C-alpha positions as CSV (number, residue, x, y, z in Angstrom):
1,X,-36.0,15.2,30.2
2,X,-34.1,18.3,29.4
3,X,-30.6,18.1,29.3
4,X,-28.2,20.1,31.6
5,X,-26.6,23.2,31.3
6,X,-23.4,21.3,31.1
7,X,-24.6,18.8,29.0
8,X,-25.5,21.2,26.4
9,X,-22.3,23.2,26.7
10,X,-20.2,19.5,26.5
11,X,-22.2,18.8,23.2
12,X,-21.3,22.2,22.0
13,X,-17.8,22.6,22.8
14,X,-16.2,19.1,23.0
15,X,-14.9,16.9,20.8
16,X,-16.9,13.4,21.7
17,X,-16.4,11.0,18.5
18,X,-18.2,8.0,18.7
19,X,-17.9,4.7,16.4
20,X,-19.2,5.3,12.8
21,X,-20.9,2.3,12.6
22,X,-23.7,3.7,15.0
23,X,-24.4,6.9,12.5
24,X,-25.4,3.9,9.8
25,X,-28.6,2.9,8.7
26,X,-29.0,-0.7,7.2
27,X,-28.6,1.2,3.5
28,X,-25.3,2.7,4.2
29,X,-24.1,-0.7,5.8
30,X,-24.6,-2.2,2.6
31,X,-23.1,0.3,0.4
32,X,-20.4,0.2,2.8
33,X,-20.4,-4.0,2.5
34,X,-20.9,-3.6,-1.2
35,X,-17.6,-1.4,-1.4
36,X,-15.7,-3.4,1.1
37,X,-16.5,-6.9,-0.8
38,X,-15.0,-5.2,-4.3
39,X,-11.7,-4.3,-2.1
40,X,-11.0,-8.0,-1.2
41,X,-11.8,-9.1,-4.3
42,X,-9.1,-6.8,-6.0
43,X,-6.6,-7.0,-2.8
44,X,-6.6,-10.9,-3.9
45,X,-5.7,-10.0,-7.6
46,X,-3.3,-7.4,-6.2
47,X,-0.6,-9.0,-4.1
48,X,2.2,-7.3,-5.4
49,X,3.0,-3.4,-7.0
50,X,3.3,-5.0,-10.8
51,X,-0.3,-6.5,-10.0
52,X,-2.1,-3.9,-8.6
53,X,-0.3,-1.7,-11.2
54,X,-1.6,-4.0,-14.0
55,X,-4.8,-4.4,-12.3
56,X,-4.9,-0.8,-11.9
57,X,-4.4,0.1,-15.6
58,X,-7.6,-2.5,-16.6
59,X,-10.0,-0.3,-14.6
60,X,-8.3,2.6,-16.0
61,X,-8.7,1.8,-19.4
62,X,-12.6,0.5,-19.3
63,X,-13.3,3.8,-17.2
64,X,-12.0,5.6,-20.3
65,X,-8.8,6.6,-18.8
66,X,-6.0,7.0,-21.3
67,X,-2.1,6.8,-21.6
68,X,-0.6,10.1,-21.6
69,X,1.7,9.1,-24.2
70,X,-1.1,8.5,-26.7
71,X,-2.4,11.6,-26.7
72,X,-1.8,15.1,-28.2
73,X,-3.0,17.8,-26.1
74,X,-5.3,17.6,-22.6
75,X,-8.1,19.5,-21.7
76,X,-10.7,20.3,-19.2
77,X,-12.5,16.7,-18.4
78,X,-9.8,14.5,-20.2
79,X,-8.6,11.3,-18.0
80,X,-5.2,10.2,-18.5
81,X,-2.3,8.3,-17.0
82,X,1.3,7.2,-17.0
83,X,2.6,3.9,-15.9
84,X,6.5,3.8,-14.2
85,X,8.0,0.8,-16.0
86,X,4.8,-1.7,-14.5
87,X,5.1,-0.4,-10.8
88,X,4.0,2.6,-10.2
89,X,1.2,4.7,-11.6
90,X,0.1,8.7,-11.5
91,X,-3.3,9.4,-12.8
92,X,-5.1,12.6,-13.7
93,X,-7.8,14.0,-14.6
94,X,-8.1,17.6,-16.3
95,X,-10.3,20.2,-13.6
96,X,-10.9,23.2,-15.6
97,X,-8.4,25.7,-13.9
98,X,-5.1,26.2,-15.4
99,X,-2.4,23.6,-13.7
100,X,-0.3,26.1,-12.9
101,X,-3.1,27.4,-10.0
102,X,-2.1,23.7,-8.4
103,X,-3.3,20.1,-8.3
104,X,-5.6,18.4,-5.5
105,X,-3.5,15.3,-5.4
106,X,-3.9,11.7,-2.9
107,X,-0.7,9.6,-2.8
108,X,-0.5,6.3,-1.6
109,X,2.2,3.3,-2.3
110,X,1.6,-0.1,-3.5
111,X,4.6,-2.2,-2.4
112,X,4.3,-4.2,0.9
113,X,6.8,-6.2,3.2
114,X,7.5,-9.0,1.6
115,X,10.6,-11.8,1.0
116,X,12.1,-11.3,-2.4
117,X,14.5,-13.9,-4.1
118,X,18.1,-13.0,-3.9
119,X,20.1,-12.8,-7.5
120,X,21.1,-15.9,-7.3
121,X,19.0,-18.4,-5.3
122,X,19.0,-21.8,-5.5
123,X,20.6,-24.3,-4.0
124,X,20.2,-28.0,-2.3
125,X,20.9,-29.2,0.8
126,X,20.6,-32.3,2.6
127,X,18.3,-33.4,-0.2
128,X,16.1,-30.2,0.0
129,X,16.2,-27.4,-2.6
130,X,15.3,-24.1,-1.3
131,X,15.2,-20.4,-2.7
132,X,17.1,-18.3,-0.7
133,X,15.6,-15.1,0.4
134,X,16.4,-11.4,1.4
135,X,13.3,-9.7,3.1
136,X,11.9,-6.4,2.1
137,X,10.9,-3.8,4.2
138,X,10.1,-3.9,8.2
139,X,9.1,-7.0,9.0
140,X,8.9,-9.3,12.1
141,X,11.3,-12.3,10.5
142,X,9.6,-14.6,12.5
143,X,6.0,-14.4,11.4
144,X,7.1,-15.9,7.8
145,X,7.8,-19.5,8.9
146,X,5.3,-21.8,9.2
147,X,2.9,-20.4,7.1
148,X,1.9,-20.7,3.2
149,X,3.9,-19.2,0.8
150,X,3.1,-17.9,-3.4
151,X,6.0,-16.7,-5.4
152,X,5.0,-13.7,-7.9
153,X,6.5,-11.6,-10.4
154,X,8.7,-11.7,-13.8
155,X,11.4,-13.4,-15.3
156,X,13.2,-11.8,-18.0
157,X,15.6,-13.6,-20.5
158,X,18.2,-12.3,-22.3
159,X,16.3,-12.0,-25.5
160,X,13.8,-9.8,-23.6
161,X,11.1,-12.2,-23.5
162,X,9.2,-11.2,-19.8
163,X,7.6,-14.2,-18.4
164,X,4.9,-13.6,-15.4
165,X,5.0,-16.0,-12.8
166,X,2.0,-16.5,-10.4
167,X,2.4,-19.6,-8.2
168,X,0.5,-20.6,-5.2
169,X,-2.8,-19.0,-5.8
170,X,-4.9,-21.2,-7.8
171,X,-6.2,-24.0,-5.5
172,X,-4.9,-26.4,-7.9
173,X,-1.2,-24.8,-7.5
174,X,1.7,-26.0,-4.9
175,X,2.9,-23.7,-2.2
176,X,5.8,-23.1,-0.5
177,X,7.1,-22.0,3.1
178,X,10.2,-21.7,5.3
179,X,10.1,-24.0,8.4
180,X,10.7,-23.4,12.1
181,X,12.1,-25.2,14.6
182,X,10.0,-27.7,16.5
183,X,9.5,-26.2,20.3
184,X,11.2,-29.4,21.8
185,X,14.2,-28.8,20.2
186,X,13.7,-25.0,20.5
187,X,15.4,-24.5,24.2
188,X,18.1,-22.2,23.0
189,X,16.0,-20.2,20.2
190,X,13.2,-19.4,22.6
191,X,15.7,-18.0,25.1
192,X,16.6,-15.1,22.7
193,X,14.7,-12.2,22.1
194,X,12.0,-11.8,19.7
195,X,13.6,-10.2,17.0
196,X,16.5,-12.9,17.0
197,X,15.0,-15.8,17.1
198,X,14.7,-16.3,13.1
199,X,18.0,-15.0,11.5
200,X,17.5,-13.3,8.0
201,X,20.1,-15.4,6.5
202,X,17.6,-18.5,7.6
203,X,14.6,-17.0,5.7
204,X,14.7,-19.5,2.8
205,X,11.7,-20.8,0.9
206,X,11.5,-25.0,0.5
207,X,10.9,-26.0,-3.1
208,X,11.5,-29.6,-3.7
209,X,12.5,-33.2,-2.1
210,X,12.7,-35.3,-5.2
211,X,15.7,-35.9,-7.1
212,X,16.1,-36.2,-10.8
213,X,16.2,-39.8,-12.1
214,X,18.8,-42.2,-10.9
215,X,21.5,-40.5,-12.8
216,X,25.3,-39.7,-11.3
217,X,24.7,-36.0,-11.4
218,X,25.7,-33.7,-8.5
219,X,22.6,-31.6,-6.5
220,X,19.7,-34.2,-7.9
221,X,17.1,-32.2,-6.5
222,X,18.1,-28.4,-7.5
223,X,18.3,-30.1,-11.1
224,X,14.5,-31.6,-10.7
225,X,13.8,-28.3,-9.9
226,X,15.3,-26.7,-12.8
227,X,13.8,-29.4,-14.7
228,X,10.6,-28.5,-14.3
229,X,11.2,-24.6,-14.6
230,X,12.6,-25.4,-18.0
231,X,9.4,-27.1,-18.7
232,X,6.7,-25.1,-17.6
233,X,9.1,-21.6,-18.4
234,X,11.7,-22.5,-20.6
235,X,14.5,-21.0,-18.4
236,X,18.0,-21.6,-16.9
237,X,19.3,-20.9,-13.9
238,X,21.2,-17.8,-14.9
239,X,17.5,-16.6,-16.1
240,X,17.0,-16.2,-12.4
241,X,19.5,-13.7,-12.3
242,X,17.4,-11.1,-14.3
243,X,14.0,-11.7,-12.2
244,X,12.0,-10.0,-9.5
245,X,10.1,-12.9,-7.7
246,X,8.4,-11.8,-4.6
247,X,7.1,-14.2,-1.8
248,X,3.8,-13.2,-0.3
249,X,1.6,-15.2,2.2
250,X,-0.7,-17.7,0.1
251,X,-4.2,-16.8,1.9
252,X,-6.6,-14.8,0.7
253,X,-8.2,-12.0,2.1
254,X,-11.6,-12.2,3.7
255,X,-14.2,-10.6,6.0
256,X,-13.4,-10.9,9.7
257,X,-15.4,-11.0,12.9
258,X,-18.9,-12.7,13.3
259,X,-20.7,-9.0,11.9
260,X,-18.1,-9.4,9.1
261,X,-17.6,-6.0,10.2
262,X,-13.1,-6.3,9.3
263,X,-11.2,-6.9,6.5
264,X,-7.9,-9.3,7.4
265,X,-5.4,-9.7,4.7
266,X,-2.0,-9.1,3.7
267,X,-0.9,-5.9,1.9
268,X,-3.4,-3.7,3.4
269,X,-0.5,-1.7,4.0
270,X,-0.6,0.3,1.4
271,X,-3.1,-1.3,-0.6
272,X,-6.2,-0.1,1.1
273,X,-5.6,3.4,0.9
274,X,-4.3,2.7,-3.1
275,X,-7.6,1.1,-3.5
276,X,-9.8,3.6,-1.9
277,X,-7.6,6.1,-4.1
278,X,-8.4,4.8,-7.0
279,X,-11.8,4.3,-6.7
280,X,-12.2,8.2,-5.7
281,X,-10.4,9.4,-8.9
282,X,-12.6,7.0,-11.2
283,X,-15.5,8.6,-9.5
284,X,-14.6,12.0,-9.0
285,X,-16.4,15.0,-10.8
286,X,-14.8,17.6,-13.0
287,X,-13.9,20.6,-10.9
288,X,-11.8,23.3,-10.9
289,X,-8.2,21.6,-10.1
290,X,-7.1,19.0,-11.8
291,X,-6.9,15.8,-9.9
292,X,-4.2,13.2,-9.5
293,X,-3.7,10.0,-7.9
294,X,-0.1,8.7,-7.2
295,X,0.3,5.0,-7.0
296,X,3.9,4.6,-6.0
297,X,6.2,2.1,-5.6
298,X,9.4,1.4,-2.9
299,X,7.9,3.4,-0.3
300,X,8.3,0.3,2.2
301,X,12.3,1.0,1.3
302,X,12.6,4.6,1.7
303,X,10.7,5.6,-1.2
304,X,14.4,5.1,-3.5
305,X,14.9,4.0,-6.9
306,X,13.2,5.5,-10.5
307,X,9.7,3.7,-9.5
308,X,9.8,5.6,-6.0
309,X,8.6,8.8,-5.5
310,X,12.2,10.3,-4.7
311,X,12.8,9.6,-8.3
312,X,11.8,12.3,-10.8
313,X,9.6,10.5,-12.9
314,X,6.7,12.4,-11.4
315,X,7.8,15.5,-12.5
316,X,7.9,14.3,-16.0
317,X,4.7,13.2,-15.6
318,X,3.6,17.0,-14.5
319,X,5.6,18.1,-17.4
320,X,4.0,16.1,-20.0
321,X,0.8,17.8,-18.7
322,X,1.5,21.0,-18.6
323,X,3.1,20.3,-22.4
324,X,0.1,18.7,-23.8
325,X,-2.1,21.8,-21.9
326,X,0.0,24.3,-23.4
327,X,0.8,25.9,-20.5
328,X,4.5,25.1,-20.2
329,X,7.3,27.5,-19.5
330,X,10.8,27.5,-17.6
331,X,10.2,26.8,-14.1
332,X,6.3,26.3,-14.1
333,X,6.5,23.4,-12.3
334,X,7.6,25.1,-9.3
335,X,5.0,27.4,-8.9
336,X,2.4,24.1,-9.4
337,X,3.8,22.5,-6.9
338,X,3.5,25.3,-4.5
339,X,-0.1,25.8,-5.2
340,X,-0.7,22.1,-5.2
341,X,-2.3,20.2,-1.9
342,X,-1.8,16.4,-1.3
343,X,-3.0,14.1,0.9
344,X,-0.4,11.4,1.6
345,X,-2.8,8.2,1.4
346,X,-0.9,5.9,4.0
347,X,-2.3,4.1,6.6
348,X,-1.9,4.8,10.4
349,X,-1.4,2.4,13.6
350,X,-4.9,1.2,14.9
351,X,-5.3,1.3,18.7
352,X,-5.0,-2.5,19.8
353,X,-6.2,-2.8,23.9
354,X,-4.1,-5.9,23.9
355,X,-0.8,-3.8,23.3
356,X,-2.4,-0.4,24.5
357,X,1.4,0.4,26.4
358,X,2.7,1.6,23.5
359,X,0.0,4.3,22.7
360,X,-1.3,6.9,24.0
361,X,-4.9,6.8,24.5
362,X,-6.0,10.2,23.3
363,X,-4.0,10.7,20.9
364,X,-4.8,7.4,18.6
365,X,-6.6,5.9,15.8
366,X,-9.9,3.6,16.3
367,X,-10.7,1.3,14.4
368,X,-14.3,2.4,12.8
369,X,-14.0,6.1,13.9
370,X,-13.3,7.1,10.2
371,X,-10.2,8.0,8.3
372,X,-7.2,9.2,10.6
373,X,-5.0,12.0,9.9
374,X,-1.2,12.2,11.4
375,X,0.1,16.0,11.4
376,X,3.3,14.9,11.8
377,X,5.2,11.1,11.6
378,X,8.9,10.9,11.9
379,X,10.3,9.8,15.2
380,X,11.1,11.1,18.7
381,X,11.6,14.6,18.1
382,X,9.3,14.7,14.8
383,X,12.8,13.2,13.0
384,X,12.5,12.9,9.5
385,X,8.6,13.6,9.4
386,X,6.4,16.3,7.5
387,X,4.7,18.2,9.6
388,X,1.5,20.1,8.1
389,X,0.4,23.5,8.6
390,X,-2.8,24.3,10.9
391,X,-3.9,26.3,7.9
392,X,-4.3,23.0,5.8
393,X,-5.5,21.5,8.6
394,X,-8.2,23.6,9.1
395,X,-9.5,23.8,5.6
396,X,-9.5,19.6,5.4
397,X,-12.0,19.5,8.4
398,X,-14.1,21.9,6.6
399,X,-14.3,20.3,3.6
400,X,-15.2,16.7,5.6
401,X,-17.4,18.6,7.7
402,X,-19.2,20.1,5.2
403,X,-19.5,16.2,3.9
404,X,-20.4,14.6,7.0
405,X,-17.0,12.5,6.6
406,X,-16.2,11.4,10.4
407,X,-12.2,11.6,10.8
408,X,-10.0,11.5,13.6
409,X,-6.4,12.8,14.3
410,X,-3.3,10.6,15.7
411,X,-0.2,9.8,16.5
412,X,2.2,7.1,15.7
413,X,2.3,5.7,18.8
414,X,3.9,7.3,22.1
415,X,6.6,9.4,22.0
416,X,9.8,7.9,22.0
417,X,8.3,4.5,21.1
418,X,6.3,5.2,18.0
419,X,7.9,6.8,14.6
420,X,7.4,6.0,10.8
421,X,7.1,8.1,7.6
422,X,5.3,8.0,4.3
423,X,5.8,10.0,1.1
424,X,4.5,12.8,2.4
425,X,7.7,14.6,3.0
426,X,8.5,14.0,-0.7
427,X,5.9,16.0,-2.0
428,X,6.0,18.8,1.0
429,X,9.7,19.2,-0.2
430,X,8.3,20.1,-3.5
431,X,6.4,22.7,-2.0
432,X,3.1,21.4,-1.6
433,X,0.4,21.4,1.1
434,X,0.6,18.1,2.7
435,X,-1.1,15.7,5.7
436,X,-0.5,12.3,5.7
437,X,-4.5,10.6,5.6
438,X,-5.0,6.8,5.9
439,X,-6.9,4.1,6.9
440,X,-6.1,2.5,10.8
441,X,-4.5,-0.9,10.8
442,X,-4.1,-3.5,13.4
443,X,-0.8,-5.6,13.0
444,X,0.4,-3.6,10.7
445,X,3.6,-5.1,8.4
446,X,2.3,-8.6,9.6
447,X,1.9,-11.2,6.6
448,X,-2.3,-10.8,7.8
449,X,-3.1,-7.0,8.8
450,X,-6.8,-6.1,10.3
451,X,-8.9,-3.1,9.1
452,X,-12.2,-1.8,9.6
453,X,-14.6,-1.8,6.6
454,X,-16.3,1.6,8.0
455,X,-12.7,3.3,7.9
456,X,-11.9,1.6,4.2
457,X,-15.2,3.1,2.8
458,X,-14.8,6.6,5.1
459,X,-11.0,7.3,3.4
460,X,-12.4,6.5,-0.1
461,X,-15.3,9.2,0.5
462,X,-12.6,11.5,2.1
463,X,-10.3,11.1,-1.3
464,X,-13.1,11.8,-3.6
465,X,-14.2,15.6,-2.2
466,X,-10.5,15.6,-1.7
467,X,-10.0,15.0,-5.6
468,X,-13.5,17.4,-6.1
469,X,-12.9,20.7,-3.3
470,X,-9.8,21.1,-2.2
């Protein structure tokens, strides 16, 4: 049956995207599932920014990348990295053109919402020992009660000895939890607004209930916990003051659904994009422009601090590249940035029909429809966000369509309802062309986020061709 003139015109002129799985044959699906299995394995080993950086470094070294501090010069084809205090990384594959002609960058962040221990966290109350916490990033506090939690991080003694902590992930480890009020007694609590049901000061981690012996000492439960910590790690209570200990969900990421088409797991904002960007630069072919992968810290709290994207540490890395390429001269770094292009690889809001009222359906990102671009972020009148130029978007669309990579453009919810930010504005401030580009997520910032395996692979392919062709 011949198509009508209207059908032919519709196909030619209208943007009618369909779910990405329909474009894949069985062999393609196997590739997507294999990539996602590798991602799940890496995610479960990398629940914190320190763990992600450590595991990324191991992969980089295995693939021939060298610490930039260990090389005297760089030339086309060289692969180098810089690890910023064990919590952020910058990775480069040197291209054939001079650095001053610009860089192709993909920048993600490897920190995620969580609970941190307070500086003096350990206390006893009513024969229970607790760690007092301070939440990090935007969370719904009630989601962090009555779930299994693990403790990750480092403790540093006054002599400089650093002790790595990871308790709650191994099958034989204990886990920890934050208790909630039973519904029988929660009448007043349940009358509160959802955001006020749990106070931040009540997010206290239950860690013990057994007293130390029968000696006449105060706070026997606390003392017993300290004894156990001293026996295992050789620390005293004061050593907790120079620690960075984070509480994260103790359950692992896994495939979701009867069809195994999705991934459910903690920390996918933004480790899903970070992993895709890391894999892409490992496999990117040397091209004209130097490719750089940014794995930043502190995005969830405004990108501040010396491991956040607002610091000048990234400028130092680019300056070192210029020095070791023999190109550097005063103010050249500004020219480098103005000639550069970047994908801010951060997750977007996936359309959830259960909560569809907060979204504009025609401007939402849908799971399994490919990587999602947000032309602008910010809130209300685009306040505080970065807004990509049309010329740059056209260029990116051309690259993806040439490589047959499906993509979508979206917003972060309805006007006056949605809002959010990424590291995009910080790189745009340097003069780069930047657009947000990431994987759509359901249940974002919760202890168990949901992504599509199709979109994860789409992000990887997008970042790879961007490194090579932008």
